C-alpha positions as CSV (number, residue, x, y, z in Angstrom):
1,M,72.1,-45.5,72.5
2,N,73.4,-46.5,69.4
3,K,76.1,-42.8,68.8
4,D,74.1,-42.7,65.2
5,F,70.2,-42.1,66.3
6,K,71.6,-39.2,68.3
7,K,73.4,-37.9,64.9
8,K,70.3,-38.7,63.0
9,R,67.7,-35.9,61.9
10,Q,64.8,-37.5,64.1
11,I,61.3,-37.1,62.9
12,G,58.1,-38.0,65.5
13,L,55.9,-37.1,68.1
14,I,57.3,-36.1,71.1
15,A,56.9,-39.0,73.8
16,Q,56.4,-36.9,77.2
17,E,53.9,-34.3,74.7
18,V,52.3,-37.7,73.5
19,Q,51.9,-39.3,77.1
20,D,50.3,-36.8,78.7
21,I,47.5,-37.5,75.8
22,I,47.2,-41.5,75.1
23,P,50.3,-42.4,77.7
24,E,48.9,-46.2,76.1
25,V,51.0,-45.8,73.7
26,V,54.3,-44.4,75.2
27,S,56.8,-47.0,76.0
28,H,59.4,-46.5,79.0
29,F,63.0,-48.3,78.9
30,E,66.2,-48.2,80.3
31,T,69.9,-47.8,78.7
32,G,72.7,-47.2,80.7
33,E,72.7,-43.8,79.6
34,G,69.6,-43.1,81.4
35,E,65.9,-43.8,80.9
36,F,63.5,-42.9,78.3
37,L,60.8,-42.6,76.4
38,G,59.2,-44.7,73.1
39,L,55.9,-44.0,70.9
40,Q,54.7,-47.8,69.4
41,Y,53.5,-45.1,66.4
42,G,51.4,-49.0,65.6
43,H,48.9,-48.0,68.6
44,L,48.4,-44.5,67.5
45,T,46.3,-45.4,64.2
46,A,42.9,-46.7,65.3
47,V,42.9,-42.8,67.3
48,L,44.5,-40.9,64.6
49,I,41.6,-42.3,62.0
50,K,38.8,-42.3,64.4
51,G,39.9,-38.5,65.1
52,I,40.0,-38.4,61.4
53,Q,36.2,-39.5,61.5
54,E,34.9,-37.3,64.1
55,Q,36.8,-34.7,62.1
56,Q,34.8,-35.2,58.8
57,E,31.4,-35.7,61.0
58,M,32.2,-31.8,61.8
59,I,33.0,-30.8,58.2
60,E,29.6,-32.3,56.5
61,S,28.1,-31.1,59.7
62,Q,29.6,-27.3,58.6
63,K,29.3,-28.1,54.8
64,K,25.0,-28.2,55.4
65,E,25.0,-25.8,57.9
66,I,26.6,-23.7,55.2
67,T,24.0,-24.7,51.9
68,A,21.0,-23.6,54.8
69,L,22.6,-20.1,55.0
70,H,23.7,-19.4,51.7
71,S,19.4,-20.2,51.4
72,M,18.5,-18.3,53.6
73,V,21.2,-15.2,52.6
74,K,19.8,-16.1,48.6
75,Q,15.4,-15.5,50.4
76,M,16.3,-12.4,52.3
77,G,17.9,-11.1,49.1
78,K,14.9,-12.0,47.2
79,Q,13.2,-10.0,50.0
80,L,15.1,-7.2,50.8
81,A,14.8,-7.1,46.2
82,D,10.5,-7.3,46.4
83,V,10.4,-4.8,49.8
84,T,12.3,-2.4,47.4
85,A,11.0,-2.6,44.5
86,A,7.2,-2.7,46.5
87,M,8.8,1.0,47.7
88,K,9.3,2.4,45.2
89,N,6.3,1.8,42.7
90,K,5.0,3.4,46.0
91,E,7.0,5.9,45.8
92,A,6.2,6.4,42.4
93,A,2.4,6.5,42.8
94,S,2.3,8.4,45.6
95,A,3.9,11.2,43.1
96,Q,1.9,9.7,40.4
97,S,-1.4,10.8,42.8
98,T,0.6,14.2,43.7
99,A,0.8,15.6,40.7
100,F,-2.4,15.5,40.4
101,V,-3.6,16.6,42.9
102,E,-1.5,20.5,42.0
């Protein structure tokens, strides 16, 4: 194994973890120091793109749901205002009719 490999900071995924999920992208190789696992990052591209597409579909669906919920809340707020106004008008009318009776 290249001694510089051990000294330099490496960035990437852990092959053992990826192997549990997508074993097709993990390669095995032997050196004088033992067996090692590597990743074929190019093979991950299609999987990552598909994952992004699925997430985007979920986001779009959630946006539609949020818009519908905002509309419902706005409508319910208007209905509440209408009911509140009607109750105040009824109370005012009731107070006036009580005043005439006395």
